[in-house]
N, C-alpha and C positions, 0 to 999 in steps of 0.2 A: 591824779589821788587827789582827797579834801584832805587842806592842812586844815590846821586854825592856829588860829594864833598858842600862843607858848604864857602862860602867866611864871612866874618867878623861880618857882618849885613846883609844880606841875606842867612836862606834855602832852602835849595832845597827838597822834597821830595816827588819822581815817579811823578818828570819830572813839580808836580806846584810846585812853586814860590810863596813861602811865609817871608816875609817880617818880619825881626828881627827888635828894635833899641835895641841904647846902653842901656837902661834900661834893653829889656827881654834879653839884653844878659847876663847884668852885677846878673843880681838873678837865671841863667840857671849858670852858674856861682858856683857864689851858695852854689845853690842846687849839686853842682857838686862836692865843695870844701866837703862840710858836706855827702857824701853818703861818697869819698872818705879814710874822717876823722873816722867816724864809721869803716870804713869797706865792704865797701855794696862793692863796685867797686875796683879792681886793678889794670883793661888790659882796651889798648886801646878798647881792642873790647869789652867789656864790656859798656863799656863809648859812642863807638860805635851804641849799638843796643839801651842801655834807651835813646838818644838823637836821633834816627835816623836819623844818616850819618855817612857816612866815613872815616878808622882810623880814618887817615888825619884829619880833623877834631876834631876827639877829641882827639891827638894829640893837636896839636895849643888848645885847648881851654885848656887843660891841663900847655904846656905851659904858655900860660897870667895868669892863677894862677899863676904860679912862678914868674913870669914879677912884677905882685898885688902880691911881699914879699916887 
């Protein structure tokens, strides 16, 4: 699978572009936070696999969660 890093509102999966609006992104972040709090996800690699994105995007998602607090 060839994954490309995502920007804030756009997710690239297998070179197909899927637009993600702010509400969808916020829901993804809420779900990620829940998964982290329950101990189901603990590394950027696991996040990347779960959300089908690259490690850098996974780290950006965690940073957004940190900024939200």
